[in-house]
N, C-alpha and C positions, 0 to 999 in steps of 0.2 A: 161290426157288421153294419151295412147300410140299413137305415130305418125302413126303407121301402121293402127290403127282403125279410125283415123281422117276421117270423111266423110262417114263412113260406116252407112248404114241405113237399118233397117228391118221394114216391115209393119206387124203388128200383129193384130189379130182379137179376140174379146171377143165372146165366144159361147153363146147360148141361156140361159145357166145357170149362166152367168156372170163370167165365168172362162177364164182367160187369160193364154194361154200356150206358154211358150218360147221354141223355137226349140233347140234341143241339140247343134246344130252348134253355136248358140248364147251363150249358157252357156259356151261351150268350148272356144270360141273366147275371151270372156270377163274374163274367169278364175273364174266365179261364181260357187257356189255349193249350194246344198240343205241346207237350214238353214240360208243363207245370207239374210240380211234385205235389201230390195230394196225400194228406194224412187221414187215416181212418181212426177215429176216436170212439171206442166202445162206450155205450151209455148203459146205465143201470138196468134199463128195460130190455137189453139185448140188441138194441138197434145200434147203428153207427152214425156218427156225425162226421161228414167229410169237410175238411178245411184245406185251403191252399197253404202249403208249407212256406214259411218265410225262408229265403235263401240265407245260408250261413256265411258270414264274412270269410273270404278266402277260398271257399269251396269252388266257386266259379273260376277264379284265377288258377287254381290248382288243376282243374279239369282242362282248361285251355292250354296250360303249359304241357300237360301230358300229351295232348293231341297235336302239338306242334312238332 
C-alpha cells in the first residue's frame, strides 16, 4: 500500500437496497476504476477491508475468448 494512504479510513454505508456506493474521492485516491474487481476482507472487529483484487493469469484471456 502507498505510504501516503497508510492510515486513511473511510466509513461507508449500505443503502436500503443493499447498495454500497464508494465516493469519487475514494476511487481517485486509490486509482480504482469501473470494472476493477474488489475483495471484501472481514476484519476481527466486524468491519471490512476493501482491496483491489489482482487479476489471475489466464482469466482475462479466457473471458476475451468467450466473448469473441
